[in-house]
C-alpha positions in Angstrom: 0.0 0.0 0.0 2.9 2.3 0.6 4.0 1.7 -3.0 0.6 2.7 -4.3 0.4 5.7 -2.0 3.8 6.9 -3.3 2.1 7.6 -6.7 -0.1 10.1 -4.8 3.1 11.6 -3.4 4.4 12.2 -6.9 1.1 13.7 -8.1 1.0 15.9 -5.0 4.5 17.1 -5.7 3.5 18.1 -9.2 0.3 19.7 -8.1 2.1 21.9 -5.6 5.4 22.5 -7.4 4.0 23.5 -10.8 2.1 26.6 -9.6 4.8 27.4 -7.1 7.5 27.3 -9.8 5.2 29.5 -12.0 5.1 32.0 -9.2 8.8 32.0 -8.8 9.2 32.2 -12.6 6.8 35.1 -12.9 8.5 37.0 -10.2 12.0 36.3 -11.7 10.8 37.4 -15.1 9.3 40.6 -13.8 12.5 41.3 -11.9 14.7 40.6 -14.9 12.8 43.1 -17.1 12.5 45.8 -14.4 14.0 49.2 -15.3 15.4 49.3 -11.8 18.9 48.0 -12.4 19.6 46.3 -9.0 16.3 44.4 -9.2 17.0 43.5 -12.9 20.5 42.1 -11.9 18.9 40.0 -9.1 16.3 38.5 -11.5 18.9 37.8 -14.2 21.4 36.4 -11.7 18.7 34.1 -10.3 17.9 32.8 -13.8 21.6 32.4 -14.7 22.8 30.8 -11.5 20.1 28.2 -11.1 20.1 27.3 -14.8 23.8 27.0 -14.8 24.1 24.4 -11.9 23.2 20.7 -12.5 19.8 20.0 -11.0 21.0 17.1 -8.8 23.9 19.2 -7.4 21.5 22.1 -6.5 18.9 19.8 -5.0 21.5 18.1 -2.7 23.1 21.4 -1.7 20.0 23.5 -1.2 18.1 21.0 0.9 21.0 20.8 3.3 21.6 24.6 3.3 18.0 25.4 3.8 17.6 22.9 6.6 20.7 24.3 8.4 19.6 27.9 7.9 16.2 27.2 9.5 17.9 25.4 12.5 20.4 28.3 12.8 17.6 30.9 13.1 15.7 28.8 15.6 18.9 28.3 17.5 19.4 32.0 17.8 15.9 32.5 19.1 15.5 29.5 21.4 19.0 29.2 22.8 20.5 32.7 23.2 22.7 31.5 26.1 24.5 28.8 23.9 28.2 29.4 24.3 29.6 26.7 22.1 30.4 27.1 18.4 27.8 25.9 16.0 30.4 24.8 13.5 32.7 22.2 15.1 34.8 20.9 12.3 32.5 19.4 9.7 29.6 19.1 12.2 26.7 21.5 12.5 25.5 21.4 16.1 22.6 23.4 17.5 20.7 23.0 20.7 18.0 20.3 20.9 15.1 22.8 20.9 16.2 24.2 17.6 16.2 20.9 15.7 13.9 20.8 12.7 11.8 18.9 13.3 12.1 17.9 16.9 13.2 14.4 17.7 10.1 13.8 19.7 7.8 14.8 16.8 5.7 12.0 15.3 6.8 10.4 12.0 4.4 12.2 9.9 5.9 15.6 10.9 9.3 14.4 9.7 7.8 13.2 6.4 5.9 16.5 5.9 9.0 18.5 6.7 11.2 16.6 4.2 8.5 16.8 1.6 8.2 20.5 2.1 11.9 21.1 1.6 11.8 19.0 -1.5 8.8 21.0 -2.9 10.5 24.3 -2.2 13.7 23.1 -3.9 11.9 21.9 -6.9 10.0 25.2 -7.1 13.1 27.3 -7.0 15.0 25.3 -9.6 12.2 25.0 -12.1 11.1 28.6 -11.3 14.4 29.8 -12.8 13.6 27.9 -16.0 10.1 29.2 -16.0 11.4 32.7 -15.5 13.6 32.4 -18.6 10.6 31.2 -20.6 8.3 34.0 -19.4 11.0 36.6 -19.9 11.4 35.6 -23.5 7.6 35.5 -23.9 7.3 39.0 -22.6 9.8 40.2 -25.1 8.0 38.3 -27.9 4.8 40.4 -27.6 4.9 43.0 -30.4 6.2 46.2 -29.0 3.7 48.2 -31.2 0.8 46.9 -29.1 2.5 48.3 -26.0 3.0 51.6 -27.7 -0.6 51.6 -28.8 -1.8 51.0 -25.2 0.4 53.9 -24.0 -1.0 56.1 -26.8 -4.5 55.4 -25.5 -3.5 56.7 -22.1 -2.8 53.5 -20.3 -0.3 53.6 -17.4 2.7 51.3 -17.5 1.0 49.1 -14.9 -2.2 48.9 -16.9 -0.2 48.1 -20.1 1.6 45.3 -18.3 -1.4 43.6 -16.8 -4.0 44.2 -19.5 -1.9 43.9 -22.7 1.5 42.2 -22.0 0.5 39.5 -19.5 -2.6 38.2 -21.4 -0.7 37.9 -24.7 2.6 36.5 -23.4 1.0 33.1 -22.5 0.6 32.3 -26.1 4.4 32.6 -26.6 5.2 31.0 -23.2 3.0 27.9 -23.4 5.3 25.8 -25.6 8.3 26.4 -23.3 6.2 25.9 -20.2 4.9 22.7 -21.7 8.4 21.4 -22.2 9.3 22.4 -18.7 6.3 20.5 -17.4 7.5 17.4 -19.1 11.0 17.9 -17.6 9.4 18.3 -14.2 7.6 15.0 -14.5 10.8 13.3 -15.4 12.6 14.9 -12.5 10.2 13.6 -9.8 12.4 10.5 -9.2 14.9 13.0 -7.6 12.6 12.8 -4.6 14.3 9.5 -3.9 17.7 11.2 -3.5 16.2 13.8 -1.2 15.1 11.2 1.3 11.4 11.1 0.4 9.9 7.6 0.0 8.6 8.0 -3.5 7.7 5.3 -6.1 11.4 4.8 -7.0 12.2 4.1 -3.4 9.4 1.6 -3.0 10.1 -0.1 -6.3 13.7 -0.7 -5.3 12.7 -1.9 -1.8 9.8 -4.1 -2.6 11.3 -5.4 -5.8 14.5 -6.6 -4.2 14.9 -10.3 -3.5 15.0 -10.0 0.3 15.8 -6.8 2.1 16.3 -6.4 5.8 13.2 -4.3 6.0 10.9 -6.6 4.1 11.7 -10.2 5.0 8.1 -11.3 4.6 8.3 -11.3 0.8 10.6 -14.2 -0.2 10.4 -13.6 -3.9 13.2 -13.4 -6.5 14.5 -10.0 -7.8 11.4 -8.4 -9.3 12.9 -4.9 -9.6 12.7 -5.0 -13.4 9.0 -5.5 -13.3 8.5 -2.7 -10.7 10.5 -0.3 -12.8 8.7 -1.4 -15.9 5.4 -0.4 -14.1 7.0 3.0 -13.4 8.0 3.4 -17.1 4.4 2.7 -18.2 3.1 5.1 -15.6 5.4 8.0 -16.7 4.7 7.3 -20.4 0.9 7.4 -19.9 1.1 10.5 -17.7 3.3 12.4 -20.2 1.0 11.4 -23.0 -2.0 12.7 -21.1 -0.1 15.9 -20.5 0.6 16.3 -24.2 -3.1 16.0 -25.0 -4.0 18.6 -22.4 -1.3 21.0 -23.4 -2.3 20.7 -27.1 -5.9 21.5 -26.3 -4.8 24.4 -24.2 -2.6 25.7 -26.9 -5.4 25.6 -29.5 -7.7 27.5 -27.1 -5.1 30.2 -26.3 -4.1 30.8 -30.0 -7.7 31.0 -31.2 -8.1 34.4 -32.8 -4.5 35.5 -31.9 -2.1 37.0 -34.5 0.3 34.1 -34.1 1.4 31.2 -36.2 -1.0 28.9 -34.3 -3.9 31.3 -34.7 -3.1 31.7 -38.4 -3.2 28.0 -38.9 -6.5 27.7 -37.2 -7.9 30.5 -39.4 -6.7 28.8 -42.6 -8.2 25.5 -41.4 -11.6 27.1 -41.0 -11.6 28.7 -44.4 
C-alpha cells in the first residue's frame, strides 16, 4: 500500500510544485525586465545561476543549506545562552530545541518537513527555467501593441497587466509545456532527497530480500516494478501532451500568431 500511496506523493509534488514554480518564474521574469537595475540584476542572476548548476547538485546542496539555515535561526531565538560554536569541524551542532523537526515529533511531521523542503527546492529550480521562458515570452509580444496602449493613455502598470501579460502566455506555453515534461521526469529525484517515493518503494519491494521486508521471499522483481514506473510515466506524459495541445489551441484562437493563423486557414 505504501508503494501505491507513493504515486499520490508524486502527483501531490507536481500539483504543488507547478504553480509554485510558476510564481517564482513570474517574479523572476518581472525582476529581470525591471527598469530598476539592481532588481534586474537580481532577476537575471537568479535565472543564470540556477540554470547553470546541475539539478542534482543544486537539490542536494539547497536542501542541506535550507535545513541548516532554519535550524540556525531557531537556535538564535530559542537558545540565546548557547556558548559553544555551531560549526565544530565538519559538524553542524545546534541546541536540541532548535532541531527541525524535533526528535520527539511524530513520524508524519518528519515526512511532511522533508517533503516541504523538496517542494521548495523543486519550485526554486524550475522557477528559474520558467522565469527564462516567461522573460522571453514578454519580449516576444509585439512592441507596437504596448506603444498603442500607451497612446490610448494606459499607465505602465495597466499596459503590463492588460496587454502584455494576457498575450505572453501564447508565446510562453510551448516552453512551459516542455518544462512541465521535464518536471515530470525529475520527480524521481525525490528518492535522492530522502522522500519515500515510487522509485524508493520499487527498489525496496522489488528486491529479492531486504532487511526491512523479509516477509516477501520472492526473486528479484525490480525490473517489473521499474517497468510499471516506465508505463506510468509514459501514460502521464501522453495525457499531459493531449491537455497542453488543447490548451494551446484554445489560447491561440483568434490570436495574431502562427498557431492562430493555422486555425484561421483550417476554418476557411
